[in-house]
C-alpha positions in Angstrom: 0.0 0.0 0.0 1.5 3.4 -1.0 2.2 5.8 1.7 0.2 9.0 1.8 1.8 11.8 -0.2 2.5 14.8 2.0 1.9 18.1 0.2 4.6 20.8 0.6 3.8 23.2 3.4 5.3 26.2 5.2 4.4 28.2 8.3 3.5 27.4 11.9 2.9 23.9 13.2 -0.7 23.1 14.2 -1.5 21.1 17.3 -4.2 18.3 16.9 -6.6 20.1 19.2 -6.9 23.2 17.1 -10.0 24.1 15.1 -8.7 24.6 11.6 -10.1 27.5 9.5 -9.4 26.3 6.0 -9.2 28.9 3.2 -8.6 28.0 -0.5 -7.2 30.6 -2.8 -5.3 30.7 -6.1 -3.0 33.5 -4.8 -2.1 35.0 -1.4 -3.1 38.5 -2.6 -6.7 37.3 -2.9 -6.9 37.3 0.9 -6.2 41.1 1.1 -8.0 44.3 0.0 -6.7 45.2 -3.4 -7.7 48.8 -2.9 -5.6 49.2 0.3 -2.3 50.9 -0.6 -0.6 49.9 2.7 2.4 47.6 2.8 1.5 43.9 2.9 2.0 43.5 6.6 -0.3 46.4 7.3 -2.9 45.7 4.6 -6.5 45.0 5.5 -8.0 41.6 4.8 -10.5 41.4 2.0 -14.0 41.9 3.5 -15.2 38.6 2.2 -12.1 36.8 3.5 -12.6 38.4 7.0 -16.2 37.4 7.0 -15.4 33.8 6.1 -12.7 33.5 8.7 -14.7 35.2 11.5 -17.9 33.2 10.8 -15.9 29.9 10.8 -14.3 30.9 14.1 -17.6 31.8 15.7 -18.8 28.3 15.1 -15.9 26.8 17.0 -16.1 26.2 20.8 -15.1 29.3 22.7 -12.3 27.5 24.6 -10.9 25.8 21.5 -7.6 27.1 20.0 -7.9 28.3 16.4 -5.5 27.8 13.4 -5.6 29.0 9.9 -4.7 26.8 7.0 -4.4 28.4 3.6 -4.6 25.9 0.6 -2.7 27.7 -2.1 -3.0 26.8 -5.8 0.7 27.3 -6.7 4.1 26.0 -5.7 6.3 27.3 -2.9 7.7 30.8 -3.3 9.9 32.7 -1.0 10.9 31.1 2.3 9.5 34.0 4.3 6.1 34.2 2.7 4.4 32.1 5.4 5.9 34.4 8.1 4.8 37.5 6.2 1.3 36.1 5.9 1.0 35.2 9.6 2.2 38.7 10.6 -0.2 40.3 8.2 -3.2 38.3 9.5 -2.2 38.8 13.1 -1.6 42.5 12.6 -5.0 42.9 11.0 -7.0 41.1 13.8 -5.0 43.0 16.5 -6.1 46.2 14.9 -9.7 44.9 14.6 -9.7 44.0 18.3 -8.4 47.5 19.2 -11.1 49.2 17.1 -13.8 47.0 18.5 -12.8 47.7 22.1 -12.7 51.4 21.4 -16.2 51.0 20.0 -17.3 49.2 23.2 -15.7 52.0 25.3 -17.5 54.7 23.3 -20.8 52.8 23.6 -20.5 52.4 27.4 -19.6 56.1 27.7 -22.7 57.1 25.7 -24.7 54.6 27.8 -23.6 56.3 31.1 -24.5 59.7 29.7 -27.9 58.4 28.5 -28.4 56.9 32.0 -27.8 60.2 33.7 -30.2 62.0 31.3 -32.8 59.2 31.7 -32.7 59.2 35.5 -33.0 63.0 35.6 -35.9 63.0 33.1 -37.7 60.2 34.9 -37.4 61.9 38.3 -38.5 65.3 36.8 -41.6 63.8 35.1 -42.5 61.8 38.2 -42.3 65.0 40.3 -44.3 66.9 37.7 -46.9 64.1 37.7 -47.3 64.4 41.5 -47.6 68.2 41.2 -50.3 67.9 38.5 -52.1 65.3 40.6 -52.2 67.7 43.6 -53.2 70.8 41.6 -55.8 69.1 39.3 -57.2 66.7 41.9 -60.7 65.7 40.9 -60.3 66.8 37.2 -61.1 64.1 34.6 -58.0 65.0 32.6 -55.7 64.6 35.6 -55.2 60.9 35.5 -54.5 60.5 31.8 -52.0 63.4 31.9 -50.2 61.9 34.9 -50.0 58.5 33.2 -48.6 60.1 30.1 -45.9 61.8 32.1 -45.0 58.5 33.8 -44.8 56.7 30.4 -42.6 59.5 29.0 -40.3 59.1 32.0 -39.8 55.4 31.4 -39.4 55.9 27.7 -36.4 58.2 28.6 -34.8 55.2 30.2 -35.1 53.0 27.1 -31.8 53.9 25.5 -29.5 53.3 28.6 -31.3 50.1 29.4 -30.8 48.9 25.8 -27.1 49.7 26.0 -26.4 48.0 29.4 -28.7 45.0 28.9 -28.2 44.1 25.2 -25.8 46.2 23.1 -22.4 45.8 24.9 -21.9 42.1 25.2 -22.0 41.2 21.4 -19.3 43.8 20.9 -17.2 42.4 23.7 -17.6 38.9 22.2 -16.3 40.2 18.8 -13.3 41.7 20.5 -12.5 38.4 22.2 -12.9 36.6 18.9 -10.5 39.0 17.2 -8.0 38.4 20.1 -8.1 34.6 19.4 -7.7 35.2 15.7 -4.7 37.4 16.3 -2.9 34.6 18.1 -3.7 31.6 15.8 -1.0 29.8 14.0 -1.0 30.2 10.2 0.1 27.6 7.7 0.3 27.4 4.0 -0.3 24.1 2.0 0.8 24.3 -1.6 -1.6 22.4 -3.7 -0.3 22.8 -7.3 3.3 22.1 -7.9 2.9 22.2 -11.7 2.9 26.0 -11.5 6.3 26.3 -9.9 7.0 29.9 -11.0 3.5 31.2 -10.2 4.7 32.7 -7.0 6.6 35.4 -9.0 3.3 37.1 -9.9 1.7 36.7 -6.5 2.3 39.9 -4.6 3.6 40.1 -1.8 5.8 37.1 -2.6 8.2 39.3 -4.6 9.9 42.2 -2.7 8.9 45.7 -4.0 12.4 46.4 -5.4 12.5 43.2 -7.4 8.9 43.6 -8.5 9.6 47.2 -9.7 12.7 46.0 -11.6 10.8 43.3 -13.3 8.0 45.6 -14.3 10.5 48.1 -15.8 12.3 45.5 -17.8 9.2 43.6 -19.0 8.1 44.4 -22.6 5.1 46.7 -23.0 
């Protein structure tokens, strides 16, 4: 019986207990936003790639370590491309975690301000309702007006209650997910060895200086 053929691979080792997020692309540059002019290690992931990776990670158990396996339809390129890919992916999710935590901080700040406004409004309307009840005692319109004021006071508490009961915890969950993705090992498996030179056109496999030189010397 023939032994199983091991496909060429590069990058981090993956422990058996990891939940593997498997991505299949023809070129590494497909993982990144083509409109982002930043250097490779600072470039944003393509929105569809991020959505795919994050949705896969959300389905994994919360305590399970994650790993990313990129199945690449070309042969091996530069020896440092797996390291560059890992640093780019980690850097992106570190930034996403930072932005998400800032978003959570801003939400809670607005929630505290809304709570203060709501409590003041509720107290004022309750007091006004008591005043109206005392002044208009015996009037038919007194009770509906008092009840309207009480309802308005509780409506003023709707936004802070929504923030502190429902809005904050999904954002914190996203931040924790990005923290996990920012620490996961990244490995490349090369699927197609027949295209051995394909890496030369797969930015960022070729350094900028070498890529510029090739572009200048290539025929129009």
